[in-house]
N, C-alpha and C positions, 0 to 999 in steps of 0.2 A: 491870149489864153490858149492852152492846149497845143503848144508847138506851132502856132500859126497855121493850123489845119485848114482854116477858111480864110484865105488871103483876099478873096474877091470883095468888090463893093456890094452894097445892099442890092442894087439893081442887077448886078451880075449873079448874085446868089438867087434872087427871085426868078430870073430867067432860067438858070440851071435847074431849079426845082420844078418849074413849070414844064420845061422841055423833057426832063428825065423822069419825073415822078407824077406829072399831071396835077401838080398843086394849083388850086384855084382860089384857096382861102387867103386872107390877109396874113402876112408874116411880120413879126417884129423886126426891127433893124438890129444890127450887131451891137452888142454892148459887152462890157467887161464884166465877168462874173466872179473874178477873184483878184487879189492883189490890191495895190493902193488905188487903182482906178475903178474899183468895184462899184457897179451901179447901186443906187439906194435900194432898189427892189431886192437885189441879191444880198445886200447887207442885212436886210430884215429877214429874208428867208433863211440864210445860213446861221444867223444868230438865234432865230426862234425855233429852228428844227431840232429834233432829238434823233440822232446826235447833231450837235452844232459843229460848225467848222466849214472850211472852204469847200466849194464844189470840187470833186475829185477828177471828173472827166466829162466829156460831152454827154448829153442826153440824160443827165441826172434829173430826177423828177421830184417835185414837191407837191404834196396834196394839201389843199387849203379847204377848210370847211366853210359853211355858209356865213359864219361870223368873222371870217378872215383870219382865223388861227391856222398855223401850220400844224397839221395833224399827222403827216406822214412824209417820209423821205425815202427815196428809192434810188439806189446807185444805177449807173449807166448800164450795167449788165442785166438789169431787170427789164424784160420786154414789156411793151404796152399791153400785150395780151396775157401777161403772167397772171395766173389765178390770184396770187397774193395781192397784186396791185388792183385787179378788178374787184376783189372782195373789199379792199380798203375804200375804194371809190364808192361802191354800193352802200357801205356802212355810213357814209356821211351824206348820202343823198336824202 
């Protein structure tokens, strides 16, 4: 996915993130988010979101409410600190 921007193994990625960004939290393993090998999670997210469709690029975000419904979708250009995203999160808390 995405031009093989992350060719490393799961352990290599974890090591890189720890060393360069101080990541100490658990991370998911690499999975496919589009195409014929798309993971079931992303099948559900991309089919349930409005708008529906494949993930466009890295760091696309999906907002899930307390009932498990996809209530928001934010393209990769939307920063985690973007007021629009923060307001959407606060609205479903």
